[in-house]
C-alpha positions in Angstrom: -7.9 -29.4 -8.9 -5.6 -26.7 -9.8 -5.7 -23.1 -8.5 -4.0 -20.1 -9.6 -4.2 -17.0 -7.4 -2.8 -14.0 -9.3 -1.7 -10.7 -8.3 -1.7 -8.4 -11.4 1.1 -6.0 -12.3 0.8 -2.4 -13.4 3.8 -1.3 -15.4 3.4 2.3 -14.7 4.1 1.8 -11.2 8.0 2.6 -11.2 8.9 0.3 -8.1 8.0 -2.9 -10.0 10.6 -2.0 -12.6 13.4 -4.0 -11.1 15.4 -4.3 -14.3 15.5 -0.5 -14.8 16.6 0.0 -11.1 17.9 -2.8 -8.9 17.1 -0.7 -5.9 13.3 -1.4 -6.5 14.0 -5.0 -5.3 13.7 -3.2 -1.8 10.3 -1.9 -2.5 8.3 -4.8 -3.8 6.3 -6.5 -1.5 4.4 -10.0 -1.3 0.7 -10.3 -2.3 -0.3 -11.1 1.4 -3.9 -11.3 0.7 -3.3 -14.1 -1.7 -1.0 -15.9 0.7 -3.9 -15.9 3.3 -6.4 -17.4 0.8 -3.9 -20.1 0.1 -3.8 -20.8 3.8 -7.5 -21.4 3.8 -7.6 -23.6 0.7 -7.8 -27.5 1.3 -4.9 -29.7 0.5 -7.0 -31.2 -2.3 -6.4 -27.9 -4.3 -2.8 -27.5 -6.0 -2.1 -23.9 -5.6 0.2 -21.5 -7.6 0.6 -18.1 -6.6 1.5 -15.7 -9.5 3.0 -12.3 -8.5 3.2 -10.5 -11.9 5.4 -7.8 -10.3 8.1 -10.4 -10.4 7.7 -10.5 -14.4 4.7 -11.5 -16.6 4.3 -15.3 -17.0 3.6 -17.1 -20.2 0.1 -18.3 -19.2 -0.4 -20.3 -22.4 2.5 -22.5 -21.5 1.3 -23.0 -18.0 -0.9 -26.0 -17.1 -4.6 -25.1 -17.4 -6.2 -24.4 -14.0 -9.6 -25.2 -12.9 -10.1 -22.1 -11.1 -8.5 -18.7 -11.2 -8.7 -16.0 -8.3 -7.5 -12.5 -8.7 -7.1 -9.7 -6.4 -6.6 -6.1 -7.4 -6.3 -2.5 -6.1 -7.9 0.0 -8.3 -4.5 0.7 -10.3 -4.3 -2.9 -11.0 -8.0 -3.2 -12.5 -7.0 -3.0 -16.3 -4.4 -5.8 -16.0 -6.7 -7.9 -14.0 -9.4 -7.8 -16.7 -7.1 -8.7 -19.3 -5.8 -11.7 -17.2 -9.6 -12.5 -16.4 -10.3 -12.4 -20.3 -7.5 -14.9 -21.0 -8.5 -17.6 -18.8 -12.2 -17.1 -19.6 -11.5 -17.4 -23.2 -10.1 -20.8 -22.6 -13.2 -21.9 -20.3 -11.5 -21.3 -16.8 -13.9 -19.7 -14.4 -12.6 -16.5 -12.7 -13.4 -14.8 -9.3 -12.2 -11.6 -8.3 -11.8 -9.8 -5.0 -10.1 -7.1 -3.3 -10.8 -3.5 -2.6 -11.6 -2.5 -6.4 -14.0 -5.4 -6.8 -15.9 -4.1 -3.5 -15.9 -0.5 -4.6 -16.6 -1.0 -8.3 -18.9 -4.1 -8.3 -21.0 -3.6 -11.4 -17.8 -2.8 -13.4 -16.0 -6.0 -12.2 -18.9 -8.2 -12.7 -19.1 -7.3 -16.3 -15.5 -8.9 -16.7 -15.4 -11.9 -14.5 -17.4 -14.9 -13.6 -17.8 -14.3 -9.9 -16.8 -11.4 -7.4 -16.1 -11.4 -3.7 -16.8 -8.3 -1.9 -15.2 -7.4 1.5 -12.8 -9.8 3.3 -12.8 -13.2 1.8 -11.9 -15.1 4.8 -15.4 -16.1 5.7 -16.8 -16.9 2.3 -13.7 -18.6 0.5 -14.5 -22.2 1.5 -17.9 -21.7 -0.1 -16.4 -20.4 -3.2 -14.0 -23.4 -3.7 -17.1 -25.7 -3.1 -19.2 -24.1 -5.4 -16.4 -24.1 -8.2 -15.7 -27.6 -7.5 -19.4 -28.4 -8.3 -19.6 -26.0 -11.2 -21.9 -23.9 -9.3 -20.2 -20.5 -8.8 -22.4 -17.7 -7.7 -22.2 -14.4 -9.3 -21.4 -12.7 -6.0 -20.1 -13.6 -2.6 -20.4 -11.0 0.3 -17.5 -11.6 2.7 -18.1 -8.6 5.1 -15.5 -8.4 7.9 -13.9 -11.3 9.1 -13.1 -12.4 12.6 -9.4 -12.4 12.4 -9.1 -14.4 15.6 -9.4 -17.4 13.5 -7.4 -16.8 10.4 -5.0 -19.7 9.7 -1.3 -19.1 9.2 -0.5 -17.6 5.8 1.2 -19.8 3.2 4.6 -18.0 3.1 6.3 -21.0 1.5 4.3 -20.5 -1.8 6.3 -17.9 -3.1 10.0 -17.6 -4.3 12.7 -16.4 -2.1 13.4 -13.4 -4.3 11.9 -11.0 -2.2 13.9 -8.9 0.1 10.8 -8.4 2.5 8.3 -10.9 3.8 4.9 -9.7 4.9 2.4 -10.2 7.7 -0.7 -8.5 9.0 -1.5 -8.3 12.7 -4.5 -5.8 12.9 -7.3 -4.5 10.5 -9.5 -1.6 10.4 -8.9 1.9 11.1 -11.2 4.5 13.1 -9.5 7.5 11.6 -11.6 7.8 8.3 -9.5 10.1 6.5 -11.2 11.5 3.5 -8.6 10.2 0.9 -8.4 6.7 2.3 -10.5 3.8 1.4 -9.4 1.5 4.4 -12.3 2.5 6.6 -14.9 1.9 4.0 -13.3 -1.6 3.0 -12.2 -3.1 6.4 -14.2 -0.9 8.8 -13.7 1.4 11.4 -13.5 -1.0 14.2 -9.8 -1.9 15.0 -9.6 -5.7 15.0 -6.3 -7.5 16.4 -5.2 -10.9 15.8 -4.1 -13.1 18.7 -0.6 -12.4 19.7 0.5 -16.0 19.8 -0.8 -16.3 16.2 1.2 -13.1 15.3 4.4 -14.5 16.7 4.0 -18.1 15.2 3.5 -16.5 11.8 6.6 -14.2 12.0 8.4 -17.4 12.8 7.3 -19.1 9.6 8.7 -16.3 7.5 12.0 -17.0 5.9 12.9 -13.4 5.2 15.0 -11.7 7.7 13.2 -8.4 7.0 9.3 -8.0 7.0 6.7 -5.5 6.0 4.0 -5.4 8.7 1.1 -4.4 6.1 -1.4 -3.2 9.0 -2.7 0.3 8.0 -2.4 1.6 11.6 -0.2 -0.6 13.7 -0.8 0.5 17.2 -4.2 2.0 17.0 -5.7 5.1 18.7 -7.1 4.2 21.9 -5.3 3.2 25.3 -6.3 -0.5 25.0 -5.0 -0.5 21.4 -1.5 0.6 22.8 -1.6 -1.6 25.6 -2.1 -4.5 23.0 0.7 -3.3 20.8 3.0 -3.4 23.9 1.9 -7.0 24.8 2.5 -8.1 21.2 6.0 -6.3 20.9 7.2 -7.9 24.4 5.9 -11.4 23.0 7.8 -11.0 20.1 11.0 -9.9 21.8 10.7 -12.7 24.2 10.4 -15.1 21.3 13.8 -13.8 19.8 12.5 -13.8 16.3 15.6 -12.3 14.9 13.5 -10.4 12.4 13.7 -6.8 11.5 10.5 -5.2 10.4 8.9 -1.8 9.1 5.3 -0.8 9.7 2.9 2.1 9.2 1.5 4.0 12.2 0.4 7.4 13.0 2.3 10.1 14.8 1.1 9.0 18.1 3.8 6.1 17.9 6.3 8.6 19.2 4.1 9.6 22.2 4.9 6.6 24.4 8.5 5.7 25.5 7.6 2.3 26.7 6.1 1.4 23.6 9.1 2.7 21.7 11.4 0.7 23.7 9.4 -2.5 23.2 9.0 -2.1 19.5 12.7 -1.6 19.1 13.5 -4.7 21.0 10.9 -6.6 18.9 12.8 -5.8 15.9 11.2 -2.4 14.5 13.6 -0.8 12.4 11.4 1.6 10.3 8.1 3.3 10.7 6.1 5.0 7.8 4.2 7.9 9.0 1.6 10.1 7.4 2.3 13.7 8.0 0.1 14.6 4.9 0.1 18.4 5.0 2.1 21.1 6.5 -0.9 23.2 7.8 -3.8 22.8 10.2 -6.2 23.7 7.2 -4.6 21.0 5.2 -5.2 18.3 8.0 -8.7 19.4 8.4 -9.3 19.2 4.6 -8.2 15.4 4.8 -9.6 14.7 8.2 -6.2 13.8 9.7 -7.3 14.6 13.3 -4.6 13.0 15.0 -2.0 15.4 13.4 -3.9 18.5 14.9 -3.0 17.6 18.4 -2.1 21.0 19.9 1.6 21.6 20.7 2.8 18.7 18.6 6.5 19.3 17.9 7.0 16.9 14.7 10.7 17.3 14.7 10.7 16.3 18.6 8.5 13.3 17.7 10.7 12.1 15.0 13.7 12.1 17.1 12.1 10.2 19.9 11.6 7.5 17.5 14.9 7.6 15.9 16.7 7.3 19.4 15.2 3.8 19.5 17.1 3.0 16.2 13.9 3.2 14.2 14.0 5.0 10.9 11.2 7.2 9.9 9.5 7.6 6.4 7.4 10.7 6.2 4.5 10.9 3.6 3.1 13.9 2.3 0.4 14.6 -0.2 0.4 17.4 -2.8 -2.8 18.8 -4.5 -5.0 19.7 -1.6 -7.1 22.7 -2.0 -4.9 24.9 0.0 -1.8 24.1 -1.9 -0.3 26.6 -4.1 2.9 27.2 -6.2 5.9 26.3 -4.2 4.4 23.5 -2.2 6.9 20.9 -3.5 9.9 22.9 -2.1 7.9 23.6 1.2 7.3 19.9 1.8 11.1 19.3 1.0 12.3 21.6 3.5 9.7 20.7 6.2 10.8 16.9 5.7 14.4 17.8 6.3 13.2 20.2 9.4 11.3 17.1 11.0 14.5 15.1 10.3 12.9 12.2 8.5 15.1 9.6 6.8 13.0 9.2 3.6 10.4 11.2 2.1 7.3 9.7 0.3 5.1 12.3 -1.7 1.8 11.4 -3.4 -0.7 13.2 -5.6 -4.0 13.8 -3.8 -6.0 10.9 -5.6 -9.7 10.2 -5.5 -10.1 6.5 -5.0 -13.6 4.7 -5.3 -15.2 4.3 -1.9 -13.5 7.3 -0.3 -15.3 10.7 0.6 -12.7 12.4 -1.6 -14.1 10.6 -4.4 -17.8 11.4 -3.6 -16.6 15.2 -3.1 -14.5 15.6 -6.5 -17.1 13.8 -8.5 -19.8 15.9 -7.4 -17.8 19.0 -8.2 -16.7 17.5 -11.6 -13.1 17.5 -10.7 -12.0 13.9 -11.7 -10.0 14.6 -14.6 -9.3 11.1 -16.0 -12.7 9.4 -16.0 -12.6 7.1 -19.0 -12.9 3.8 -17.0 -11.9 1.1 -16.8 -8.9 2.3 -19.0 -8.0 5.4 -16.9 -7.7 3.2 -13.7 -4.1 2.6 -14.4 -3.2 5.9 -13.4 -4.7 5.8 -10.2 -1.4 4.7 -8.5 -1.4 7.9 -6.3 1.7 8.8 -8.4 -0.2 10.5 -11.1 -2.3 13.6 -10.8 -5.8 12.3 -11.8 -7.8 15.2 -10.6 -8.4 18.9 -11.3 -6.5 20.7 -8.6 -7.8 24.2 -7.3 -4.5 26.2 -7.5 -2.3 23.9 -9.6 -2.4 22.9 -13.2 -1.1 19.6 -14.5 2.2 21.0 -15.4 2.5 22.8 -12.4 1.6 19.9 -10.2 4.0 17.7 -11.9 6.8 20.2 -11.5 6.1 20.6 -8.0 6.4 16.9 -7.4 9.6 16.7 -9.6 11.2 19.7 -7.6 10.3 18.2 -4.1 11.9 15.0 -4.9 15.1 16.3 -6.5 15.4 18.7 -3.6 15.0 16.2 -0.8 17.0 13.3 -2.8 19.9 15.5 -3.8 23.1 13.7 -3.4 24.4 16.3 -0.7 21.2 15.9 1.1 21.3 12.1 0.9 25.0 12.0 2.0 24.1 14.1 5.0 21.5 12.0 6.1 23.5 8.8 5.6 26.4 10.4 7.7 24.1 11.5 10.4 22.6 8.1 10.7 26.4 6.4 10.8 27.3 9.2 13.5 24.1 7.8 15.6 24.8 4.1 14.6 21.4 4.1 13.2 21.2 2.0 10.3 23.4 3.9 8.0 23.5 1.1 5.2 19.8 0.9 5.2 19.3 4.7 5.3 21.5 5.0 2.3 20.1 2.1 0.1 16.6 3.4 0.6 17.5 6.9 -0.3 19.4 5.8 -3.4 16.3 3.6 -4.4 14.0 6.8 -4.2 16.7 8.9 -6.1 17.2 6.2 -8.9 13.4 6.5 -9.9 13.9 10.2 -10.7 14.7 9.5 -14.1 11.9 6.9 -14.4 9.3 9.2 -13.0 10.4 12.1 -15.2 9.7 9.9 -18.4 6.6 8.5 -16.8 5.2 12.2 -16.3 6.1 13.1 -19.9 4.2 10.0 -21.1 1.4 10.9 -19.0 1.1 14.6 -20.0 1.0 13.0 -23.6 -1.9 10.7 -22.8 -3.7 13.6 -20.9 -3.7 15.9 -23.7 -4.8 13.3 -26.4 -7.7 12.2 -24.1 -8.8 15.6 -23.5 -8.3 16.4 -27.4 -10.6 13.4 -28.1 -13.1 14.5 -25.6 -13.3 18.1 -27.1 -13.9 16.6 -30.7 -16.7 14.5 -29.4 
């Protein structure tokens, strides 16, 4: 039996445009969920993982599979449906899972043969058995998996083109921020894989650099932090010779022992969501951890950087409190905090979030012709109606923020600072140039988007 596991692309996402910007090679990640499913698939199945981010394959020229599995974030839904239609038209059953399939079940069920909601590990063997006997059910409910028993991921099934490998060590997030669907999909309970399994899987990854895809690497409670320390110690003792980056909340900076162990284990970069510049903005988003009284963000960033760990700061534009000039203020704050990279996103209502429910009830979801408009739900396009910022103004705020932070003088200043402190100056420079190289692509994408927006709303007025 032949199985295709497919990660559909979204050509509107600039980081997958490797041909237009060679720096984007450093920002394309492996589809880890498909590699996990491959690890759960019996040897009787011949498995091919297709990552369309590396280029669109010629499906008609490929051997006909017996089953196709597709995963998709919301922004990948359109392409997922096109891929599903191709295989269904030639009589191949298609099963789709992932976060969009879970949050938009009725929509997805109209376009595929079978849907897996929730985490697929528990139910995947049944899906394969049913497919083998021609008895696929319309829906399988995976729920929340016991990640104590997840087998090692099939890292061997994807080409060595990637700069980064990928691994997951925990699932779930108790923070439940209003804009994030992680808690709705993976639950609020913080689940950790056994540390020996994590170490063994790290050893199986051939890439030197690895992305840890956990939504919150170290958790929030003392027992979470203690487990993270144990994991970092085990990784260091295993002498993995890997360098990795991860996501965490700002409490990552609060424990000196944790930082020391993380650095020894190979941590070279951490992605931290600052999200908003003001307490009012953080309250709007439900970002409680950043509201700790007396928090000095600059001091927190410095504590992390002293351990040879680069810091990427993330912010959101489009909050109800955001007014003209927010882009410049974010760029200035990011420089003041001393972050090595800045990642700014538009406030985007994603299905399954409290933000979606709120903006839908207020009739503030601007792009709502689904499924066609899902392609813009990448977090890099303004899809809502914002309280104080028009379409043109919010796009200009974003472009102005990026041009400011990623100007050549500021990039050189950061690179020289990291060179002086012997803090990965080459990686810092490459990552900054990667972001800067996409400014031209982003400007063109926004111009095309405004044209689409105008045409869409003119059509709605006429009807």
